[in-house]
Each structure stands twice: as C-alpha cells, then as structure tokens.
PDB file of N, CA, C and O in Angstrom:
ATOM      1  N   MET A   1     -28.875  12.430 -39.826  1.00  0.00           N
ATOM      2  CA  MET A   1     -27.774  13.242 -40.180  1.00  0.00           C
ATOM      3  C   MET A   1     -27.128  12.415 -41.560  1.00  0.00           C
ATOM      4  O   MET A   1     -27.182  11.196 -41.720  1.00  0.00           O
ATOM      5  N   GLU A   2     -26.584  13.287 -42.391  1.00  0.00           N
ATOM      6  CA  GLU A   2     -26.108  12.724 -43.584  1.00  0.00           C
ATOM      7  C   GLU A   2     -24.745  12.814 -43.675  1.00  0.00           C
ATOM      8  O   GLU A   2     -24.180  13.893 -43.492  1.00  0.00           O
ATOM      9  N   TYR A   3     -24.031  11.609 -43.989  1.00  0.00           N
ATOM     10  CA  TYR A   3     -22.306  11.718 -43.982  1.00  0.00           C
ATOM     11  C   TYR A   3     -22.157  11.248 -45.208  1.00  0.00           C
ATOM     12  O   TYR A   3     -23.047  10.587 -45.745  1.00  0.00           O
ATOM     13  N   ARG A   4     -21.015  11.533 -45.797  1.00  0.00           N
ATOM     14  CA  ARG A   4     -20.177  11.253 -46.886  1.00  0.00           C
ATOM     15  C   ARG A   4     -18.991  10.912 -46.971  1.00  0.00           C
ATOM     16  O   ARG A   4     -18.104  11.532 -46.384  1.00  0.00           O
ATOM     17  N   TYR A   5     -18.788   9.965 -47.646  1.00  0.00           N
ATOM     18  CA  TYR A   5     -17.262   9.278 -47.523  1.00  0.00           C
ATOM     19  C   TYR A   5     -16.723   8.871 -48.917  1.00  0.00           C
ATOM     20  O   TYR A   5     -17.596   8.474 -49.689  1.00  0.00           O
ATOM     21  N   ARG A   6     -15.684   8.888 -49.304  1.00  0.00           N
ATOM     22  CA  ARG A   6     -15.204   8.681 -50.523  1.00  0.00           C
ATOM     23  C   ARG A   6     -14.132   7.537 -50.296  1.00  0.00           C
ATOM     24  O   ARG A   6     -13.000   7.616 -49.819  1.00  0.00           O
ATOM     25  N   PRO A   7     -14.874   6.389 -50.810  1.00  0.00           N
ATOM     26  CA  PRO A   7     -14.108   5.000 -50.771  1.00  0.00           C
ATOM     27  C   PRO A   7     -12.652   4.907 -51.356  1.00  0.00           C
ATOM     28  O   PRO A   7     -12.342   5.688 -52.256  1.00  0.00           O
ATOM     29  N   ALA A   8     -11.800   4.046 -50.916  1.00  0.00           N
ATOM     30  CA  ALA A   8     -10.457   3.948 -51.732  1.00  0.00           C
ATOM     31  C   ALA A   8     -10.457   2.653 -52.350  1.00  0.00           C
ATOM     32  O   ALA A   8     -11.147   1.815 -51.771  1.00  0.00           O
ATOM     33  N   GLY A   9      -9.883   2.304 -53.331  1.00  0.00           N
ATOM     34  CA  GLY A   9      -9.401   0.835 -53.809  1.00  0.00           C
ATOM     35  C   GLY A   9     -10.748   0.313 -54.637  1.00  0.00           C
ATOM     36  O   GLY A   9     -10.612  -0.794 -55.157  1.00  0.00           O
ATOM     37  N   VAL A  10     -11.629   0.767 -54.764  1.00  0.00           N
ATOM     38  CA  VAL A  10     -12.954   0.026 -55.137  1.00  0.00           C
ATOM     39  C   VAL A  10     -13.446   1.049 -56.566  1.00  0.00           C
ATOM     40  O   VAL A  10     -13.037   2.197 -56.742  1.00  0.00           O
ATOM     41  N   CYS A  11     -14.348   0.353 -57.432  1.00  0.00           N
ATOM     42  CA  CYS A  11     -15.286   1.367 -58.246  1.00  0.00           C
ATOM     43  C   CYS A  11     -16.101   2.299 -57.945  1.00  0.00           C
ATOM     44  O   CYS A  11     -16.497   3.104 -58.788  1.00  0.00           O
ATOM     45  N   SER A  12     -16.377   2.316 -57.009  1.00  0.00           N
ATOM     46  CA  SER A  12     -17.429   3.240 -56.398  1.00  0.00           C
ATOM     47  C   SER A  12     -16.640   4.533 -55.980  1.00  0.00           C
ATOM     48  O   SER A  12     -15.492   4.467 -55.540  1.00  0.00           O
ATOM     49  N   SER A  13     -17.314   5.696 -56.141  1.00  0.00           N
ATOM     50  CA  SER A  13     -16.632   7.124 -55.758  1.00  0.00           C
ATOM     51  C   SER A  13     -17.024   7.876 -54.626  1.00  0.00           C
ATOM     52  O   SER A  13     -16.316   8.754 -54.134  1.00  0.00           O
ATOM     53  N   GLU A  14     -18.311   7.499 -54.139  1.00  0.00           N
ATOM     54  CA  GLU A  14     -18.676   8.152 -52.980  1.00  0.00           C
ATOM     55  C   GLU A  14     -19.967   7.469 -52.397  1.00  0.00           C
ATOM     56  O   GLU A  14     -20.862   7.034 -53.122  1.00  0.00           O
ATOM     57  N   PHE A  15     -19.983   7.420 -51.153  1.00  0.00           N
ATOM     58  CA  PHE A  15     -21.264   7.177 -50.529  1.00  0.00           C
ATOM     59  C   PHE A  15     -21.585   7.976 -49.520  1.00  0.00           C
ATOM     60  O   PHE A  15     -20.858   8.413 -48.628  1.00  0.00           O
ATOM     61  N   VAL A  16     -23.098   8.197 -49.779  1.00  0.00           N
ATOM     62  CA  VAL A  16     -23.855   9.142 -48.942  1.00  0.00           C
ATOM     63  C   VAL A  16     -24.907   8.180 -47.926  1.00  0.00           C
ATOM     64  O   VAL A  16     -25.780   7.376 -48.252  1.00  0.00           O
ATOM     65  N   ILE A  17     -24.422   8.632 -46.535  1.00  0.00           N
ATOM     66  CA  ILE A  17     -25.146   7.486 -45.718  1.00  0.00           C
ATOM     67  C   ILE A  17     -25.940   8.799 -44.650  1.00  0.00           C
ATOM     68  O   ILE A  17     -25.483   9.854 -44.209  1.00  0.00           O
ATOM     69  N   GLN A  18     -27.221   8.184 -44.520  1.00  0.00           N
ATOM     70  CA  GLN A  18     -27.939   8.864 -43.904  1.00  0.00           C
ATOM     71  C   GLN A  18     -28.071   8.142 -42.457  1.00  0.00           C
ATOM     72  O   GLN A  18     -28.044   6.911 -42.441  1.00  0.00           O
ATOM     73  N   MET A  19     -28.211   8.852 -41.250  1.00  0.00           N
ATOM     74  CA  MET A  19     -28.152   8.166 -40.120  1.00  0.00           C
ATOM     75  C   MET A  19     -29.359   8.718 -38.876  1.00  0.00           C
ATOM     76  O   MET A  19     -29.488   9.895 -38.539  1.00  0.00           O
ATOM     77  N   ASP A  20     -29.925   7.901 -38.490  1.00  0.00           N
ATOM     78  CA  ASP A  20     -30.678   8.408 -37.192  1.00  0.00           C
ATOM     79  C   ASP A  20     -30.236   7.574 -36.036  1.00  0.00           C
ATOM     80  O   ASP A  20     -30.577   6.405 -35.856  1.00  0.00           O
ATOM     81  N   GLY A  21     -29.328   8.379 -35.152  1.00  0.00           N
ATOM     82  CA  GLY A  21     -28.522   7.811 -33.981  1.00  0.00           C
ATOM     83  C   GLY A  21     -27.857   6.796 -34.629  1.00  0.00           C
ATOM     84  O   GLY A  21     -27.350   7.209 -35.672  1.00  0.00           O
ATOM     85  N   GLU A  22     -27.624   5.411 -34.378  1.00  0.00           N
ATOM     86  CA  GLU A  22     -27.042   4.482 -34.677  1.00  0.00           C
ATOM     87  C   GLU A  22     -27.617   3.726 -35.443  1.00  0.00           C
ATOM     88  O   GLU A  22     -27.066   2.630 -35.557  1.00  0.00           O
ATOM     89  N   THR A  23     -28.785   3.922 -36.192  1.00  0.00           N
ATOM     90  CA  THR A  23     -29.635   3.342 -37.244  1.00  0.00           C
ATOM     91  C   THR A  23     -29.188   4.011 -38.514  1.00  0.00           C
ATOM     92  O   THR A  23     -28.943   5.203 -38.699  1.00  0.00           O
ATOM     93  N   ILE A  24     -29.130   2.973 -39.369  1.00  0.00           N
ATOM     94  CA  ILE A  24     -28.621   3.558 -40.885  1.00  0.00           C
ATOM     95  C   ILE A  24     -29.983   3.497 -41.638  1.00  0.00           C
ATOM     96  O   ILE A  24     -30.518   2.417 -41.888  1.00  0.00           O
ATOM     97  N   THR A  25     -30.552   4.756 -42.010  1.00  0.00           N
ATOM     98  CA  THR A  25     -31.724   4.785 -42.710  1.00  0.00           C
ATOM     99  C   THR A  25     -31.691   4.868 -44.285  1.00  0.00           C
ATOM    100  O   THR A  25     -32.736   4.740 -44.923  1.00  0.00           O
ATOM    101  N   SER A  26     -30.272   5.119 -45.009  1.00  0.00           N
ATOM    102  CA  SER A  26     -30.279   5.006 -45.847  1.00  0.00           C
ATOM    103  C   SER A  26     -28.865   5.191 -46.464  1.00  0.00           C
ATOM    104  O   SER A  26     -28.123   6.030 -45.953  1.00  0.00           O
ATOM    105  N   VAL A  27     -28.462   4.495 -47.484  1.00  0.00           N
ATOM    106  CA  VAL A  27     -27.074   4.490 -48.301  1.00  0.00           C
ATOM    107  C   VAL A  27     -27.147   4.489 -49.574  1.00  0.00           C
ATOM    108  O   VAL A  27     -27.797   3.630 -50.169  1.00  0.00           O
ATOM    109  N   LYS A  28     -26.454   5.504 -50.221  1.00  0.00           N
ATOM    110  CA  LYS A  28     -26.471   5.712 -51.751  1.00  0.00           C
ATOM    111  C   LYS A  28     -25.159   5.516 -51.920  1.00  0.00           C
ATOM    112  O   LYS A  28     -24.393   6.252 -51.298  1.00  0.00           O
ATOM    113  N   ILE A  29     -24.558   4.357 -52.904  1.00  0.00           N
ATOM    114  CA  ILE A  29     -23.489   3.989 -53.328  1.00  0.00           C
ATOM    115  C   ILE A  29     -23.333   4.793 -54.789  1.00  0.00           C
ATOM    116  O   ILE A  29     -23.994   4.379 -55.742  1.00  0.00           O
ATOM    117  N   VAL A  30     -22.527   5.845 -54.937  1.00  0.00           N
ATOM    118  CA  VAL A  30     -22.338   6.361 -56.342  1.00  0.00           C
ATOM    119  C   VAL A  30     -21.161   5.726 -56.840  1.00  0.00           C
ATOM    120  O   VAL A  30     -20.109   5.588 -56.215  1.00  0.00           O
ATOM    121  N   GLY A  31     -21.458   5.261 -58.273  1.00  0.00           N
ATOM    122  CA  GLY A  31     -20.496   4.393 -59.155  1.00  0.00           C
ATOM    123  C   GLY A  31     -20.386   2.782 -58.410  1.00  0.00           C
ATOM    124  O   GLY A  31     -20.943   2.532 -57.341  1.00  0.00           O
ATOM    125  N   GLY A  32     -19.672   1.901 -59.086  1.00  0.00           N
ATOM    126  CA  GLY A  32     -19.673   0.784 -58.562  1.00  0.00           C
ATOM    127  C   GLY A  32     -20.799  -0.339 -59.579  1.00  0.00           C
ATOM    128  O   GLY A  32     -21.522   0.092 -60.477  1.00  0.00           O
ATOM    129  N   CYS A  33     -20.725  -1.556 -59.241  1.00  0.00           N
ATOM    130  CA  CYS A  33     -21.666  -2.307 -59.652  1.00  0.00           C
ATOM    131  C   CYS A  33     -22.932  -2.206 -59.330  1.00  0.00           C
ATOM    132  O   CYS A  33     -23.289  -2.496 -58.188  1.00  0.00           O
ATOM    133  N   PRO A  34     -23.754  -1.811 -60.207  1.00  0.00           N
ATOM    134  CA  PRO A  34     -25.157  -1.184 -59.872  1.00  0.00           C
ATOM    135  C   PRO A  34     -26.077  -2.188 -59.148  1.00  0.00           C
ATOM    136  O   PRO A  34     -26.734  -1.853 -58.162  1.00  0.00           O
ATOM    137  N   GLY A  35     -26.101  -3.503 -59.701  1.00  0.00           N
ATOM    138  CA  GLY A  35     -26.767  -4.476 -58.867  1.00  0.00           C
ATOM    139  C   GLY A  35     -26.379  -4.787 -57.695  1.00  0.00           C
ATOM    140  O   GLY A  35     -27.264  -5.231 -56.962  1.00  0.00           O
ATOM    141  N   ASN A  36     -25.024  -4.676 -57.136  1.00  0.00           N
ATOM    142  CA  ASN A  36     -24.413  -5.047 -56.008  1.00  0.00           C
ATOM    143  C   ASN A  36     -24.686  -3.736 -55.032  1.00  0.00           C
ATOM    144  O   ASN A  36     -25.282  -3.770 -53.956  1.00  0.00           O
ATOM    145  N   THR A  37     -24.201  -2.764 -55.565  1.00  0.00           N
ATOM    146  CA  THR A  37     -24.433  -1.771 -54.423  1.00  0.00           C
ATOM    147  C   THR A  37     -25.515  -1.383 -54.038  1.00  0.00           C
ATOM    148  O   THR A  37     -25.679  -0.963 -52.892  1.00  0.00           O
ATOM    149  N   LEU A  38     -26.676  -1.467 -55.128  1.00  0.00           N
ATOM    150  CA  LEU A  38     -28.113  -1.436 -54.689  1.00  0.00           C
ATOM    151  C   LEU A  38     -28.399  -2.309 -53.633  1.00  0.00           C
ATOM    152  O   LEU A  38     -28.939  -1.945 -52.588  1.00  0.00           O
ATOM    153  N   ALA A  39     -28.056  -3.431 -53.879  1.00  0.00           N
ATOM    154  CA  ALA A  39     -28.499  -4.750 -52.720  1.00  0.00           C
ATOM    155  C   ALA A  39     -27.671  -4.245 -51.411  1.00  0.00           C
ATOM    156  O   ALA A  39     -28.183  -4.172 -50.294  1.00  0.00           O
ATOM    157  N   VAL A  40     -26.580  -3.973 -51.649  1.00  0.00           N
ATOM    158  CA  VAL A  40     -25.875  -3.752 -50.018  1.00  0.00           C
ATOM    159  C   VAL A  40     -26.596  -2.546 -49.414  1.00  0.00           C
ATOM    160  O   VAL A  40     -26.854  -2.491 -48.211  1.00  0.00           O
ATOM    161  N   SER A  41     -26.942  -1.498 -50.358  1.00  0.00           N
ATOM    162  CA  SER A  41     -27.838  -0.324 -49.880  1.00  0.00           C
ATOM    163  C   SER A  41     -29.180  -0.773 -49.144  1.00  0.00           C
ATOM    164  O   SER A  41     -29.480  -0.408 -48.008  1.00  0.00           O
ATOM    165  N   THR A  42     -29.809  -1.464 -49.804  1.00  0.00           N
ATOM    166  CA  THR A  42     -31.165  -2.096 -49.330  1.00  0.00           C
ATOM    167  C   THR A  42     -31.095  -3.088 -48.201  1.00  0.00           C
ATOM    168  O   THR A  42     -31.983  -3.098 -47.349  1.00  0.00           O
ATOM    169  N   LEU A  43     -29.999  -3.989 -48.154  1.00  0.00           N
ATOM    170  CA  LEU A  43     -29.991  -4.598 -47.023  1.00  0.00           C
ATOM    171  C   LEU A  43     -29.377  -4.129 -45.433  1.00  0.00           C
ATOM    172  O   LEU A  43     -29.489  -4.688 -44.342  1.00  0.00           O
ATOM    173  N   VAL A  44     -28.738  -2.943 -45.815  1.00  0.00           N
ATOM    174  CA  VAL A  44     -28.328  -2.147 -44.546  1.00  0.00           C
ATOM    175  C   VAL A  44     -29.411  -1.042 -44.149  1.00  0.00           C
ATOM    176  O   VAL A  44     -29.391  -0.300 -43.167  1.00  0.00           O
ATOM    177  N   GLU A  45     -30.021  -1.095 -44.803  1.00  0.00           N
ATOM    178  CA  GLU A  45     -31.219   0.249 -44.260  1.00  0.00           C
ATOM    179  C   GLU A  45     -31.981  -0.446 -42.827  1.00  0.00           C
ATOM    180  O   GLU A  45     -32.218  -1.634 -42.607  1.00  0.00           O
ATOM    181  N   GLY A  46     -32.239   0.673 -42.024  1.00  0.00           N
ATOM    182  CA  GLY A  46     -32.914   0.167 -41.025  1.00  0.00           C
ATOM    183  C   GLY A  46     -32.049  -0.740 -39.841  1.00  0.00           C
ATOM    184  O   GLY A  46     -32.522  -0.981 -38.731  1.00  0.00           O
ATOM    185  N   LYS A  47     -30.733  -1.179 -40.285  1.00  0.00           N
ATOM    186  CA  LYS A  47     -29.787  -2.028 -39.274  1.00  0.00           C
ATOM    187  C   LYS A  47     -29.152  -1.122 -38.674  1.00  0.00           C
ATOM    188  O   LYS A  47     -29.051   0.064 -38.988  1.00  0.00           O
ATOM    189  N   ASN A  48     -28.558  -1.866 -37.487  1.00  0.00           N
ATOM    190  CA  ASN A  48     -27.894  -0.812 -36.572  1.00  0.00           C
ATOM    191  C   ASN A  48     -26.441  -0.928 -37.026  1.00  0.00           C
ATOM    192  O   ASN A  48     -26.035  -1.935 -37.606  1.00  0.00           O
ATOM    193  N   ILE A  49     -25.620   0.188 -36.734  1.00  0.00           N
ATOM    194  CA  ILE A  49     -24.357   0.580 -37.561  1.00  0.00           C
ATOM    195  C   ILE A  49     -23.335  -0.653 -36.901  1.00  0.00           C
ATOM    196  O   ILE A  49     -22.743  -1.413 -37.668  1.00  0.00           O
ATOM    197  N   SER A  50     -23.212  -0.754 -35.614  1.00  0.00           N
ATOM    198  CA  SER A  50     -22.373  -2.078 -35.071  1.00  0.00           C
ATOM    199  C   SER A  50     -22.695  -3.440 -35.956  1.00  0.00           C
ATOM    200  O   SER A  50     -21.837  -4.136 -36.497  1.00  0.00           O
ATOM    201  N   ASP A  51     -23.895  -3.626 -35.977  1.00  0.00           N
ATOM    202  CA  ASP A  51     -24.414  -4.985 -36.742  1.00  0.00           C
ATOM    203  C   ASP A  51     -23.693  -5.197 -37.923  1.00  0.00           C
ATOM    204  O   ASP A  51     -23.086  -6.224 -38.225  1.00  0.00           O
ATOM    205  N   VAL A  52     -23.834  -3.785 -38.813  1.00  0.00           N
ATOM    206  CA  VAL A  52     -23.531  -3.934 -40.346  1.00  0.00           C
ATOM    207  C   VAL A  52     -21.872  -3.848 -40.402  1.00  0.00           C
ATOM    208  O   VAL A  52     -21.239  -4.511 -41.224  1.00  0.00           O
ATOM    209  N   ILE A  53     -21.348  -3.122 -39.615  1.00  0.00           N
ATOM    210  CA  ILE A  53     -19.801  -3.188 -39.642  1.00  0.00           C
ATOM    211  C   ILE A  53     -19.200  -4.747 -39.487  1.00  0.00           C
ATOM    212  O   ILE A  53     -18.307  -5.354 -40.079  1.00  0.00           O
ATOM    213  N   ALA A  54     -20.019  -5.061 -38.524  1.00  0.00           N
ATOM    214  CA  ALA A  54     -19.528  -6.320 -38.109  1.00  0.00           C
ATOM    215  C   ALA A  54     -19.527  -7.780 -39.237  1.00  0.00           C
ATOM    216  O   ALA A  54     -18.813  -8.774 -39.362  1.00  0.00           O
ATOM    217  N   LYS A  55     -20.630  -7.290 -39.850  1.00  0.00           N
ATOM    218  CA  LYS A  55     -21.170  -8.191 -41.112  1.00  0.00           C
ATOM    219  C   LYS A  55     -20.374  -8.147 -42.233  1.00  0.00           C
ATOM    220  O   LYS A  55     -20.175  -9.134 -42.941  1.00  0.00           O
ATOM    221  N   LEU A  56     -19.842  -6.907 -42.460  1.00  0.00           N
ATOM    222  CA  LEU A  56     -19.251  -6.337 -43.866  1.00  0.00           C
ATOM    223  C   LEU A  56     -17.594  -5.895 -43.916  1.00  0.00           C
ATOM    224  O   LEU A  56     -16.869  -5.786 -44.905  1.00  0.00           O
ATOM    225  N   LYS A  57     -17.257  -5.669 -42.372  1.00  0.00           N
ATOM    226  CA  LYS A  57     -15.785  -5.697 -42.407  1.00  0.00           C
ATOM    227  C   LYS A  57     -14.961  -6.934 -43.014  1.00  0.00           C
ATOM    228  O   LYS A  57     -15.232  -8.104 -42.743  1.00  0.00           O
ATOM    229  N   GLY A  58     -14.017  -6.570 -43.792  1.00  0.00           N
ATOM    230  CA  GLY A  58     -13.248  -7.911 -44.328  1.00  0.00           C
ATOM    231  C   GLY A  58     -13.516  -8.326 -45.612  1.00  0.00           C
ATOM    232  O   GLY A  58     -12.575  -8.800 -46.247  1.00  0.00           O
ATOM    233  N   ILE A  59     -14.742  -8.239 -46.200  1.00  0.00           N
ATOM    234  CA  ILE A  59     -15.252  -8.705 -47.380  1.00  0.00           C
ATOM    235  C   ILE A  59     -14.342  -8.071 -48.585  1.00  0.00           C
ATOM    236  O   ILE A  59     -14.375  -6.858 -48.792  1.00  0.00           O
ATOM    237  N   GLN A  60     -13.427  -9.057 -49.468  1.00  0.00           N
ATOM    238  CA  GLN A  60     -12.781  -8.906 -50.429  1.00  0.00           C
ATOM    239  C   GLN A  60     -13.381  -8.836 -51.715  1.00  0.00           C
ATOM    240  O   GLN A  60     -14.409  -9.474 -51.943  1.00  0.00           O
ATOM    241  N   CYS A  61     -12.771  -8.032 -52.691  1.00  0.00           N
ATOM    242  CA  CYS A  61     -13.069  -8.283 -54.293  1.00  0.00           C
ATOM    243  C   CYS A  61     -12.002  -8.312 -54.742  1.00  0.00           C
ATOM    244  O   CYS A  61     -11.110  -7.463 -54.729  1.00  0.00           O
ATOM    245  N   GLY A  62     -12.052  -9.407 -55.210  1.00  0.00           N
ATOM    246  CA  GLY A  62     -10.812 -10.076 -56.043  1.00  0.00           C
ATOM    247  C   GLY A  62      -9.566  -9.807 -55.143  1.00  0.00           C
ATOM    248  O   GLY A  62      -9.501  -9.886 -53.916  1.00  0.00           O
ATOM    249  N   VAL A  63      -8.469  -9.428 -56.151  1.00  0.00           N
ATOM    250  CA  VAL A  63      -7.231  -8.940 -55.187  1.00  0.00           C
ATOM    251  C   VAL A  63      -7.077  -7.846 -54.754  1.00  0.00           C
ATOM    252  O   VAL A  63      -5.926  -7.504 -54.483  1.00  0.00           O
ATOM    253  N   ARG A  64      -7.969  -7.098 -54.580  1.00  0.00           N
ATOM    254  CA  ARG A  64      -7.988  -5.466 -54.391  1.00  0.00           C
ATOM    255  C   ARG A  64      -7.527  -5.315 -52.737  1.00  0.00           C
ATOM    256  O   ARG A  64      -6.884  -4.329 -52.376  1.00  0.00           O
ATOM    257  N   GLY A  65      -7.821  -6.116 -52.025  1.00  0.00           N
ATOM    258  CA  GLY A  65      -7.438  -5.989 -50.751  1.00  0.00           C
ATOM    259  C   GLY A  65      -8.646  -5.103 -49.835  1.00  0.00           C
ATOM    260  O   GLY A  65      -8.618  -4.667 -48.684  1.00  0.00           O
ATOM    261  N   THR A  66      -9.460  -5.070 -50.662  1.00  0.00           N
ATOM    262  CA  THR A  66     -10.876  -4.194 -50.080  1.00  0.00           C
ATOM    263  C   THR A  66     -12.254  -4.765 -51.057  1.00  0.00           C
ATOM    264  O   THR A  66     -12.327  -5.652 -51.908  1.00  0.00           O
ATOM    265  N   SER A  67     -13.118  -3.953 -50.580  1.00  0.00           N
ATOM    266  CA  SER A  67     -14.475  -4.099 -51.506  1.00  0.00           C
ATOM    267  C   SER A  67     -15.538  -2.820 -51.314  1.00  0.00           C
ATOM    268  O   SER A  67     -15.240  -1.885 -50.571  1.00  0.00           O
ATOM    269  N   CYS A  68     -16.532  -2.851 -51.891  1.00  0.00           N
ATOM    270  CA  CYS A  68     -17.197  -1.603 -51.496  1.00  0.00           C
ATOM    271  C   CYS A  68     -18.112  -1.962 -49.975  1.00  0.00           C
ATOM    272  O   CYS A  68     -18.378  -1.139 -49.099  1.00  0.00           O
ATOM    273  N   PRO A  69     -18.444  -3.291 -49.985  1.00  0.00           N
ATOM    274  CA  PRO A  69     -19.093  -3.652 -48.732  1.00  0.00           C
ATOM    275  C   PRO A  69     -18.028  -3.314 -47.459  1.00  0.00           C
ATOM    276  O   PRO A  69     -18.451  -2.691 -46.485  1.00  0.00           O
ATOM    277  N   ASP A  70     -16.725  -3.730 -47.523  1.00  0.00           N
ATOM    278  CA  ASP A  70     -15.747  -3.513 -46.794  1.00  0.00           C
ATOM    279  C   ASP A  70     -15.340  -1.970 -46.464  1.00  0.00           C
ATOM    280  O   ASP A  70     -15.006  -1.534 -45.362  1.00  0.00           O
ATOM    281  N   GLN A  71     -15.444  -1.289 -47.628  1.00  0.00           N
ATOM    282  CA  GLN A  71     -15.226   0.033 -47.418  1.00  0.00           C
ATOM    283  C   GLN A  71     -16.326   1.133 -46.818  1.00  0.00           C
ATOM    284  O   GLN A  71     -16.061   2.233 -46.333  1.00  0.00           O
ATOM    285  N   LEU A  72     -17.607   0.535 -46.988  1.00  0.00           N
ATOM    286  CA  LEU A  72     -18.652   0.928 -46.050  1.00  0.00           C
ATOM    287  C   LEU A  72     -18.549   0.706 -44.573  1.00  0.00           C
ATOM    288  O   LEU A  72     -18.833   1.571 -43.745  1.00  0.00           O
ATOM    289  N   ALA A  73     -18.171  -0.375 -44.316  1.00  0.00           N
ATOM    290  CA  ALA A  73     -17.930  -0.762 -42.998  1.00  0.00           C
ATOM    291  C   ALA A  73     -16.694   0.231 -42.619  1.00  0.00           C
ATOM    292  O   ALA A  73     -16.712   0.715 -41.487  1.00  0.00           O
ATOM    293  N   THR A  74     -15.682   0.547 -43.445  1.00  0.00           N
ATOM    294  CA  THR A  74     -14.760   1.638 -42.811  1.00  0.00           C
ATOM    295  C   THR A  74     -15.607   3.075 -42.758  1.00  0.00           C
ATOM    296  O   THR A  74     -15.420   3.776 -41.763  1.00  0.00           O
ATOM    297  N   ALA A  75     -16.423   3.488 -43.665  1.00  0.00           N
ATOM    298  CA  ALA A  75     -17.231   4.563 -43.441  1.00  0.00           C
ATOM    299  C   ALA A  75     -17.769   4.549 -41.918  1.00  0.00           C
ATOM    300  O   ALA A  75     -17.426   5.235 -40.955  1.00  0.00           O
ATOM    301  N   LEU A  76     -18.748   3.510 -42.043  1.00  0.00           N
ATOM    302  CA  LEU A  76     -19.433   3.303 -40.855  1.00  0.00           C
ATOM    303  C   LEU A  76     -18.577   3.416 -39.628  1.00  0.00           C
ATOM    304  O   LEU A  76     -19.094   3.921 -38.631  1.00  0.00           O
ATOM    305  N   GLU A  77     -17.472   3.054 -39.584  1.00  0.00           N
ATOM    306  CA  GLU A  77     -16.674   3.246 -38.289  1.00  0.00           C
ATOM    307  C   GLU A  77     -16.215   4.376 -37.903  1.00  0.00           C
ATOM    308  O   GLU A  77     -16.155   4.697 -36.716  1.00  0.00           O
ATOM    309  N   GLU A  78     -15.780   5.219 -39.021  1.00  0.00           N
ATOM    310  CA  GLU A  78     -15.833   6.836 -38.859  1.00  0.00           C
ATOM    311  C   GLU A  78     -16.984   7.195 -38.586  1.00  0.00           C
ATOM    312  O   GLU A  78     -16.862   7.918 -37.598  1.00  0.00           O
ATOM    313  N   ILE A  79     -18.107   7.125 -38.881  1.00  0.00           N
ATOM    314  CA  ILE A  79     -19.382   7.829 -38.289  1.00  0.00           C
ATOM    315  C   ILE A  79     -19.722   7.430 -37.000  1.00  0.00           C
ATOM    316  O   ILE A  79     -20.429   8.176 -36.322  1.00  0.00           O
ATOM    317  N   LYS A  80     -19.214   6.062 -36.429  1.00  0.00           N
ATOM    318  CA  LYS A  80     -19.455   5.660 -35.201  1.00  0.00           C
ATOM    319  C   LYS A  80     -18.673   6.259 -34.119  1.00  0.00           C
ATOM    320  O   LYS A  80     -19.004   6.327 -32.935  1.00  0.00           O
ATOM    321  N   LYS A  81     -17.609   6.679 -34.655  1.00  0.00           N
ATOM    322  CA  LYS A  81     -16.717   7.720 -33.823  1.00  0.00           C
ATOM    323  C   LYS A  81     -17.217   8.847 -33.591  1.00  0.00           C
ATOM    324  O   LYS A  81     -17.220   9.310 -32.450  1.00  0.00           O
ATOM    325  N   GLN A  82     -17.728   9.492 -34.637  1.00  0.00           N
ATOM    326  CA  GLN A  82     -18.108  10.867 -34.515  1.00  0.00           C
ATOM    327  C   GLN A  82     -19.160  10.779 -33.707  1.00  0.00           C
ATOM    328  O   GLN A  82     -19.182  11.562 -32.758  1.00  0.00           O
ATOM    329  N   ILE A  83     -20.143   9.938 -33.854  1.00  0.00           N
ATOM    330  CA  ILE A  83     -21.600  10.040 -32.981  1.00  0.00           C
ATOM    331  C   ILE A  83     -21.358   9.492 -31.566  1.00  0.00           C
ATOM    332  O   ILE A  83     -22.225   9.751 -30.731  1.00  0.00           O
ATOM    333  N   ALA A  84     -20.157   8.677 -31.143  1.00  0.00           N
ATOM    334  CA  ALA A  84     -19.968   8.341 -29.880  1.00  0.00           C
ATOM    335  C   ALA A  84     -19.741   9.496 -28.869  1.00  0.00           C
ATOM    336  O   ALA A  84     -19.559   9.247 -27.677  1.00  0.00           O
TER     337      ALA A  84
END
C-alpha cells in the first residue's frame, strides 16, 4: 500500500512510502539532500517498520530539532497506527 507524508521543518517536501504489511518496500523522498535522502531510502527498503522507527527517531539536522530521517520515523509511526 502507498502512503504519502508531508514532513515539517526539513528541506524535503514529501515522502512516498510503499508498504507490504509491516515491511517497507520502498521510500521516495522528494527534495532534500539528494545523496542523503537516496541513502536513507535505500537503507530502509525491506526493513520492518518498528526497526526503522527505532533507528531513525530523534536524529537531528543541525539546530532544526528534526531531520529527514526523524521525519521519516514520524511518518512511519503514523502508518503503523493505520495498519494496526
């Protein structure tokens, strides 16, 4: 199933997340730092939603109070609630 999320406080403008049950099958991060967002997307593919949330939640980007990985964790938390 496809989910879309608009992150706040970061350079990226949208996450398009594909899920198969609790497994992340793909993530497309629109905007942001291309190398970093591509790396994050690639690293989370095939992973369990809870494992990714635990690894990414709380990662900071400078003084923003959040980051693209942290916002992805927030998006995944919302998705996890929907599929529960």
